C-alpha positions as CSV (number, residue, x, y, z in Angstrom):
1,M,30.7,-23.3,7.3
2,N,31.0,-24.5,3.3
3,G,32.7,-22.3,0.8
4,D,29.5,-21.5,-0.9
5,L,28.0,-20.0,1.8
6,L,31.3,-17.8,3.0
7,G,31.2,-16.8,-0.8
8,S,27.3,-15.7,-0.4
9,V,28.0,-13.6,3.2
10,D,31.2,-11.9,1.5
11,K,29.1,-11.2,-1.7
12,F,26.3,-9.8,0.5
13,I,28.8,-7.6,2.7
14,E,30.2,-5.8,-0.8
15,S,26.9,-5.5,-1.7
16,I,25.5,-3.6,1.2
17,E,28.2,-1.7,2.7
18,L,27.5,1.3,0.7
19,K,23.9,1.1,1.6
20,L,25.0,1.2,5.2
21,D,27.2,4.2,4.4
22,H,24.4,5.8,3.3
23,I,21.9,5.5,5.9
24,E,24.3,6.0,8.6
25,S,24.8,9.2,7.0
26,F,21.2,10.0,6.3
27,F,20.9,9.4,10.5
28,V,23.7,11.8,11.3
29,T,22.4,14.2,9.0
30,K,18.7,13.6,10.9
31,Q,20.5,14.6,14.1
32,E,22.6,17.1,13.3
33,G,19.2,18.8,11.9
34,K,17.1,18.3,15.2
35,S,20.2,19.3,17.3
36,H,19.2,22.6,15.7
37,H,15.4,22.4,17.3
38,A,16.2,21.2,20.9
39,N,13.8,23.5,22.2
40,G,10.9,21.7,19.7
41,D,8.2,18.7,20.1
42,S,9.8,16.1,22.4
43,D,7.7,13.5,20.7
44,D,10.0,13.6,17.1
45,E,11.9,10.8,18.4
46,E,9.0,8.8,18.7
47,S,8.4,9.2,14.8
48,Y,11.9,7.6,14.0
49,A,11.4,4.5,16.1
50,M,10.3,2.1,13.7
51,L,13.4,3.3,11.5
52,Q,15.8,3.4,14.5
53,N,15.9,-0.4,15.0
54,L,17.0,-1.1,11.8
55,Y,19.6,1.3,11.8
56,D,20.7,-0.1,15.0
57,T,20.9,-3.5,13.5
58,L,22.3,-2.3,10.7
59,I,25.2,-0.7,12.4
60,T,25.6,-3.4,14.8
61,I,26.5,-5.3,12.2
62,K,28.8,-3.0,10.2
63,N,31.0,-2.4,13.5
64,S,30.5,-6.3,15.0
65,V,30.4,-8.5,12.2
66,F,32.1,-6.9,9.0
67,S,35.2,-5.9,10.8
68,S,35.6,-9.4,12.7
69,S,36.5,-12.1,9.5
70,T,33.0,-12.5,8.7
71,N,31.7,-13.9,12.3
72,L,28.5,-15.9,11.1
73,E,27.7,-16.7,14.8
74,S,27.6,-13.0,15.9
75,F,25.4,-11.7,12.8
76,S,22.7,-14.6,13.5
77,T,22.5,-13.2,17.5
78,I,22.5,-9.6,16.4
79,L,19.6,-10.4,13.9
80,D,17.9,-12.5,16.4
81,E,18.1,-9.9,19.0
82,H,16.8,-7.0,16.3
83,Y,14.1,-9.1,14.7
84,G,12.4,-11.7,17.4
85,G,14.3,-14.9,16.4
86,L,14.1,-14.6,13.0
87,L,16.4,-17.3,12.0
88,S,14.6,-19.8,14.4
89,T,11.4,-19.3,12.6
90,I,12.7,-20.3,9.1
91,E,11.8,-23.6,8.7
92,T,14.6,-25.2,6.4
93,P,15.1,-29.0,6.0
94,E,17.6,-30.7,8.8
95,T,20.2,-31.4,5.7
96,S,20.3,-27.1,5.3
97,G,20.2,-25.9,8.6
98,F,22.1,-22.9,9.9
99,Q,23.5,-22.5,6.5
100,E,19.8,-21.9,4.9
101,Q,18.7,-20.3,7.4
102,L,21.3,-17.8,7.6
103,L,21.3,-17.2,3.5
104,T,17.3,-16.6,4.2
105,A,18.3,-14.2,6.4
106,L,21.0,-12.1,4.3
107,H,18.2,-12.2,1.7
108,F,15.6,-10.7,4.6
109,L,18.4,-7.8,5.6
110,D,19.5,-7.2,2.0
111,A,15.3,-6.4,1.8
112,K,15.1,-4.3,4.9
113,I,17.9,-1.8,3.5
114,N,16.4,-1.7,0.5
115,Q,13.0,-0.8,2.0
116,F,14.6,1.9,4.0
117,N,16.3,3.3,0.9
118,S,13.0,3.5,-1.0
119,M,11.3,5.2,1.6
120,V,14.4,7.9,1.7
121,E,14.7,8.1,-1.7
122,A,10.9,8.1,-2.6
123,E,8.5,7.7,0.2
124,A,9.1,10.1,3.0
125,K,9.7,13.1,1.8
126,Y,9.4,15.0,5.0
127,L,12.6,12.9,6.4
128,L,14.6,14.2,3.6
129,Q,13.9,18.3,3.3
130,D,16.2,20.7,5.0
131,S,15.8,21.8,8.0
132,N,12.9,23.5,8.0
133,A,11.1,20.4,7.5
134,F,11.7,20.0,11.5
135,E,9.3,23.6,12.0
136,A,6.2,21.2,10.3
137,S,3.4,20.4,12.7
138,K,4.3,17.0,14.4
139,L,0.9,15.6,12.7
140,S,2.3,16.0,9.1
141,T,5.5,14.0,10.4
142,E,3.3,11.3,12.4
143,D,1.2,10.8,9.2
144,A,3.9,9.7,6.8
145,I,5.5,7.8,9.2
146,K,2.3,6.4,10.2
147,A,1.4,6.0,6.3
148,F,4.8,4.0,6.1
149,E,4.4,1.5,8.3
150,V,0.5,1.0,6.4
151,K,2.5,0.5,3.3
152,F,5.0,-1.8,4.3
153,H,3.0,-3.5,7.0
154,N,3.4,-7.6,6.7
155,Y,6.7,-6.6,4.7
156,E,9.1,-8.4,7.0
157,Q,6.6,-11.5,7.2
158,A,5.9,-11.6,4.1
159,I,10.3,-11.8,2.7
160,V,10.7,-14.6,5.5
161,E,7.8,-17.0,4.0
162,G,8.2,-15.6,0.4
163,S,11.5,-17.0,0.8
164,Q,10.2,-20.4,0.9
165,R,6.9,-20.5,-0.5
166,L,4.2,-18.7,-3.2
167,L,2.0,-16.3,-0.8
168,H,-1.6,-15.7,-1.4
169,Y,-3.1,-11.9,-1.9
170,H,-4.0,-10.8,1.7
171,E,-0.1,-11.3,2.5
172,L,0.8,-9.2,0.2
173,P,1.8,-5.6,1.6
174,F,-0.8,-3.1,0.3
175,P,1.5,-1.4,-2.7
176,W,2.2,-5.3,-4.2
177,R,-1.4,-5.9,-4.0
178,E,-3.2,-5.6,-7.9
179,N,-6.0,-7.9,-8.8
180,P,-8.3,-8.8,-6.1
181,F,-9.4,-11.8,-7.6
182,I,-6.3,-13.4,-8.2
183,I,-5.6,-15.0,-4.4
184,H,-3.1,-17.6,-4.8
185,G,0.3,-17.9,-6.3
186,Y,2.2,-14.6,-5.4
187,R,5.9,-14.4,-5.2
188,F,7.9,-12.4,-2.7
189,Q,11.5,-12.3,-3.8
190,S,14.1,-10.2,-2.4
191,N,16.3,-11.9,-5.1
192,H,16.8,-10.9,-9.1
193,L,18.1,-14.8,-9.4
194,H,15.1,-16.2,-8.0
195,A,12.9,-14.0,-9.9
196,L,14.7,-15.3,-12.9
197,K,14.9,-18.6,-12.5
198,S,11.0,-18.5,-11.7
199,V,10.1,-18.1,-15.5
200,C,10.3,-22.1,-15.6
201,S,8.4,-22.6,-12.5
202,C,5.0,-22.5,-11.7
203,H,3.1,-19.4,-10.0
204,N,0.7,-17.0,-11.1
205,E,2.2,-15.0,-13.5
206,T,3.7,-18.0,-15.3
207,S,1.1,-17.8,-18.2
208,N,1.7,-14.2,-18.4
209,I,5.6,-14.3,-18.9
210,W,5.3,-16.9,-21.2
211,T,2.5,-15.8,-23.5
212,H,4.6,-12.8,-24.7
213,L,7.8,-15.0,-24.8
214,F,6.6,-16.8,-27.2
215,G,5.2,-14.0,-29.1
216,A,8.5,-12.3,-29.1
217,M,9.9,-15.4,-30.1
218,L,6.9,-15.6,-32.9
219,M,7.6,-12.0,-34.2
220,T,11.5,-12.9,-34.2
221,Y,11.1,-15.4,-36.7
222,I,9.0,-13.4,-39.1
223,L,11.3,-10.5,-39.0
224,F,14.4,-12.7,-39.8
225,V,12.7,-15.4,-41.8
226,S,9.2,-14.6,-43.0
227,Y,8.9,-11.3,-43.7
228,P,12.4,-11.3,-45.9
229,Q,11.5,-14.3,-47.8
230,S,8.0,-13.0,-48.9
231,D,6.9,-11.9,-52.4
232,L,6.4,-8.0,-50.9
233,Y,10.1,-8.0,-49.5
234,K,10.8,-8.6,-53.1
235,I,8.9,-5.4,-54.4
236,G,9.4,-3.3,-51.4
237,T,12.0,-0.1,-51.2
238,T,14.2,0.2,-48.7
239,T,12.0,2.5,-46.9
240,D,9.1,0.2,-47.5
241,H,11.0,-2.4,-45.3
242,A,12.3,-0.1,-42.5
243,V,8.8,0.9,-41.7
244,M,8.2,-3.0,-41.6
245,F,11.0,-3.9,-39.6
246,M,10.8,-0.8,-37.3
247,Y,7.3,-2.1,-36.8
248,L,8.6,-6.2,-36.2
249,C,11.2,-4.9,-34.0
250,A,8.4,-2.5,-31.5
251,S,6.1,-6.1,-31.6
252,I,9.4,-7.7,-30.2
253,F,10.2,-4.7,-27.9
254,C,6.5,-4.7,-26.6
255,M,6.4,-8.5,-25.7
256,G,10.0,-8.8,-24.3
257,S,9.0,-5.8,-21.9
258,S,5.6,-7.3,-21.1
259,S,7.8,-10.7,-20.3
260,M,10.5,-8.9,-18.2
261,W,7.5,-7.0,-16.1
262,H,6.0,-10.1,-15.4
263,T,8.9,-11.9,-14.2
264,F,10.3,-9.5,-12.0
265,N,6.7,-7.6,-10.5
266,G,7.1,-10.2,-7.3
267,T,10.4,-8.1,-6.4
268,A,10.1,-7.1,-2.7
269,N,12.0,-3.6,-4.1
270,M,9.1,-1.7,-4.2
271,Y,11.4,1.4,-6.4
272,L,12.7,-1.3,-8.8
273,R,9.4,-2.7,-9.2
274,K,7.7,0.4,-10.0
275,K,10.5,0.9,-13.2
276,F,9.6,-2.8,-14.3
277,V,6.2,-1.5,-14.7
278,C,7.3,1.5,-16.7
279,V,8.9,-0.8,-18.6
280,D,6.0,-2.5,-19.4
281,Y,3.7,0.6,-20.3
282,T,6.7,1.8,-22.6
283,G,6.4,-1.0,-24.7
284,I,3.1,-0.7,-25.0
285,T,3.5,2.8,-26.1
286,V,6.0,2.0,-28.4
287,L,4.1,-1.3,-29.9
288,V,0.6,1.4,-30.7
289,S,2.7,4.6,-31.9
290,A,4.6,1.5,-34.6
291,A,1.5,0.8,-35.5
292,V,-0.1,4.0,-36.2
293,I,2.9,5.0,-38.3
294,T,3.3,2.3,-40.8
295,T,-0.6,2.8,-41.4
296,E,0.4,6.5,-42.3
297,Y,3.2,5.4,-44.4
298,A,1.3,3.1,-46.1
299,A,-2.4,5.3,-46.8
300,L,0.0,8.2,-47.4
301,Y,2.8,7.1,-49.6
302,H,2.1,9.2,-52.4
303,H,2.1,12.3,-50.3
304,P,5.5,12.7,-48.7
305,V,5.3,15.8,-47.1
306,L,2.0,14.8,-45.4
307,Q,3.4,11.3,-44.9
308,A,6.4,13.0,-43.2
309,G,4.6,15.4,-41.0
310,F,2.1,12.8,-39.8
311,M,4.7,9.9,-38.9
312,T,6.7,12.7,-37.1
313,F,4.2,13.7,-35.3
314,S,3.1,10.2,-34.0
315,V,6.8,10.2,-33.0
316,L,6.5,12.8,-31.1
317,C,3.5,12.0,-29.2
318,C,5.6,8.5,-28.5
319,I,8.1,10.8,-27.0
320,G,5.6,12.5,-25.3
321,G,3.4,9.1,-24.4
322,F,7.3,8.1,-22.1
323,F,6.5,10.7,-19.9
324,F,3.1,9.2,-18.7
325,N,4.7,5.4,-18.5
326,W,7.2,6.9,-15.8
327,S,4.9,9.1,-13.6
328,S,3.6,7.8,-10.4
329,Y,0.3,8.7,-10.8
330,F,0.1,6.5,-14.0
331,D,0.4,3.1,-12.5
332,R,-1.9,3.2,-9.4
333,P,-4.9,1.2,-9.3
334,E,-7.4,3.4,-9.3
335,S,-5.5,5.2,-12.9
336,K,-6.4,1.8,-14.6
337,P,-8.9,3.3,-16.8
338,F,-6.9,6.7,-17.7
339,R,-4.3,3.9,-18.9
340,I,-6.9,2.4,-20.9
341,A,-8.0,5.7,-22.1
342,F,-4.4,6.2,-22.9
343,F,-3.4,3.8,-25.3
344,I,-7.0,4.5,-27.0
345,T,-6.2,7.8,-27.6
346,L,-2.6,7.4,-28.6
347,S,-4.0,4.3,-31.4
348,S,-6.8,6.8,-32.8
349,M,-4.1,8.9,-34.1
350,G,-4.5,6.3,-36.6
351,L,-7.5,8.5,-38.2
352,A,-5.7,11.4,-39.2
353,A,-4.1,9.5,-42.4
354,F,-7.4,7.4,-42.7
355,N,-9.4,11.1,-43.2
356,V,-7.1,12.5,-45.4
357,L,-7.2,9.6,-47.3
358,A,-11.4,9.4,-47.4
359,W,-11.2,13.2,-48.6
360,E,-8.9,12.2,-51.8
361,K,-10.1,9.0,-52.9
362,G,-14.0,9.2,-50.9
363,L,-14.7,7.0,-47.9
364,T,-15.7,3.9,-49.5
365,H,-12.6,4.1,-51.2
366,A,-10.5,4.7,-47.5
367,L,-12.8,2.0,-45.8
368,S,-11.7,-0.9,-48.3
369,Y,-7.9,0.2,-47.9
370,Y,-8.2,-0.3,-44.4
371,L,-10.2,-3.3,-44.3
372,P,-7.3,-5.7,-43.8
373,L,-6.8,-4.1,-40.0
374,I,-10.3,-4.8,-38.8
375,R,-8.9,-8.1,-37.5
376,S,-6.8,-6.2,-35.6
377,F,-9.3,-4.0,-34.1
378,I,-11.5,-6.8,-33.2
379,W,-8.2,-9.0,-31.6
380,Y,-7.6,-5.8,-29.6
381,L,-10.8,-4.6,-28.4
382,T,-12.3,-7.7,-27.3
383,G,-9.2,-7.9,-24.9
384,V,-10.0,-4.7,-24.1
385,V,-12.8,-5.8,-22.5
386,F,-11.4,-9.0,-20.9
387,Y,-8.5,-6.4,-18.9
388,S,-10.7,-3.9,-17.9
389,S,-14.1,-6.1,-16.9
390,L,-11.4,-8.2,-15.2
391,I,-13.7,-11.3,-16.4
392,P,-13.6,-14.7,-16.0
393,E,-12.0,-14.2,-12.3
394,C,-14.4,-11.7,-11.2
395,F,-17.3,-15.0,-11.4
396,R,-14.8,-17.4,-9.3
397,T,-16.9,-19.1,-6.3
398,D,-14.4,-21.0,-4.5
399,V,-13.2,-18.1,-2.3
400,I,-15.1,-15.3,-0.4
401,I,-13.6,-11.9,-2.3
402,D,-12.6,-8.9,0.0
403,K,-12.3,-6.2,-2.4
404,R,-11.4,-3.9,0.7
405,L,-8.0,-2.2,-0.2
406,P,-8.0,1.1,1.3
407,S,-6.2,4.0,-1.1
408,E,-2.9,5.8,-0.9
409,E,-4.4,8.8,0.5
410,T,-6.6,7.4,3.2
411,W,-2.9,4.9,4.8
412,S,-2.2,7.5,7.2
413,S,-6.0,7.7,8.5
414,K,-6.6,6.3,12.3
415,E,-9.9,4.4,10.8
416,V,-7.0,2.3,8.6
417,Y,-4.4,2.1,10.9
418,D,-6.8,0.9,13.5
419,Q,-7.8,-2.2,11.6
420,L,-4.6,-3.1,9.7
421,D,-4.8,-6.5,11.1
422,T,-8.0,-7.0,9.6
423,Y,-6.8,-7.1,5.9
424,F,-4.0,-9.5,6.6
425,V,-5.6,-12.8,7.2
426,K,-3.6,-16.3,7.5
427,E,-5.9,-18.0,5.1
428,P,-8.5,-16.8,2.2
429,A,-11.5,-17.5,2.9
430,H,-12.7,-21.0,0.8
431,T,-16.2,-22.2,-0.2
432,D,-17.5,-25.6,-0.3
433,K,-17.0,-25.2,-3.8
434,R,-13.1,-24.9,-4.1
435,S,-12.3,-28.1,-5.6
436,S,-15.2,-27.7,-8.5
437,F,-13.5,-26.8,-12.2
438,S,-16.7,-24.5,-12.1
439,S,-15.3,-22.3,-9.2
440,L,-12.7,-20.9,-11.4
441,W,-10.1,-21.7,-8.9
442,W,-7.9,-22.4,-11.7
443,V,-7.6,-18.4,-12.8
444,D,-5.0,-17.9,-10.2
445,Y,-2.5,-19.6,-12.8
446,V,-4.1,-19.6,-16.5
447,F,-6.5,-18.1,-18.6
448,A,-7.5,-15.1,-15.9
449,S,-8.4,-11.3,-18.0
450,H,-4.7,-10.3,-17.6
451,N,-3.5,-13.8,-19.4
452,I,-6.1,-13.6,-21.9
453,W,-5.3,-9.8,-22.7
454,H,-1.7,-11.1,-23.6
455,I,-3.5,-13.7,-25.8
456,F,-5.7,-11.0,-27.4
457,V,-2.6,-8.6,-27.8
458,L,-0.3,-11.2,-29.7
459,M,-3.4,-12.0,-32.0
460,G,-3.6,-8.2,-32.5
461,A,-0.6,-7.7,-33.3
462,L,0.1,-10.7,-35.6
463,G,-3.1,-9.0,-37.1
464,H,-1.5,-5.7,-37.6
465,Y,1.0,-7.1,-39.4
466,T,-0.9,-9.1,-42.0
467,G,-3.5,-6.2,-42.5
468,V,-0.3,-4.1,-43.0
469,Y,1.0,-6.7,-45.2
470,E,-1.8,-5.9,-47.7
471,M,-2.2,-2.3,-47.4
472,F,1.7,-2.4,-48.6
473,C,0.7,-4.9,-51.5
474,N,-2.4,-2.4,-52.3
475,I,-0.4,1.1,-52.3
476,P,-0.3,1.8,-56.1
477,N,-4.3,1.4,-55.6
478,N,-3.9,5.0,-54.1
479,A,-2.0,6.7,-56.8
């Protein structure tokens, strides 16, 4: 066994021993809790069967392998015993053989541990409550376990296959499914380094990553080169520059956050995946709020008290928006209309400063002063149309689209549980048009609605910068 493999195993051992201790203490707590209810329903044990197999595997490895100088052959034997010949199902080049298979198995097991910890911390509250929780009805506990099984159905297979190739939509566990019209090119990775490396590989998020990476680089150029060399910079005050720099930094943060989300949204760790998407929403909130603040600053330039009040209120709304961004409800697929409404409402705060200017100088003057922003409005609103309607991928004809996706509330239902395998097919149902360019097969990789949305967001951010630049130049006209 070469040094690289031994080093990988050593790092793996260090990274999961704490997780093993946490899992072991969890089961000890549960066993103690159930001992107080020995006269309860004997079927409670059956509810924990799916978790017990993982627990037995991990504790066996901890006691028999980690304590015996990293016995790799024993490690593979234990995995095979508990997970049905995992190593033998992993196809690797003959030159890699056992070493590559074992490394893949390590990533698989680490992902399983993360899956378990996510369940313990967030997904199965029934199992973490105090001893009174065991007095709950049998139905409540069984439903929680059943919903968990549905939620992570095909998870293990996706881990194994995702370590070797890109997956299609119907191979993903339900929480990882978002757009039923994007079929191929999904990553499912338990290693963040692999996710980071995928920035330079081809998959269905590549174009989303790079549109905003490019946007972040372009805004960085404006921040450090273009704006400091402009005529406006020469005549502006320190406060003027601070407001403009604030907007440019917000743009960079927004696009950087977006690129981060699309880089890591293929992670197999659901807990972390939810955090990454919250970072993306936070970036959008920051950009929208910064855009509103720049217009308030310019429009109310000669009314410092009102200006300070409006800008402070916008900052508070931005901070309040963070609570929405990081709520579990905000990211649900069924919450998409709510997300759109939230960001539109946040951006509409800028109308208050417009109304003040219209009241003081007249509607015609206010419209003329805000006219440079029309470019930004058009870009953003057009992008929202694509984002909300899933155009053009909704018109693809290379595959038969199956839009069925049970909601989270129905995961514990008998109907969903009994028909679970129908949601997971080996291959999508292709049509005879799959090789035709007009079938839109290419939307999996480029110019899908979200990719187009990214382009319009970049154009909108640039349009707002040029519009605010003109507004700053015209500030003397508002005196």
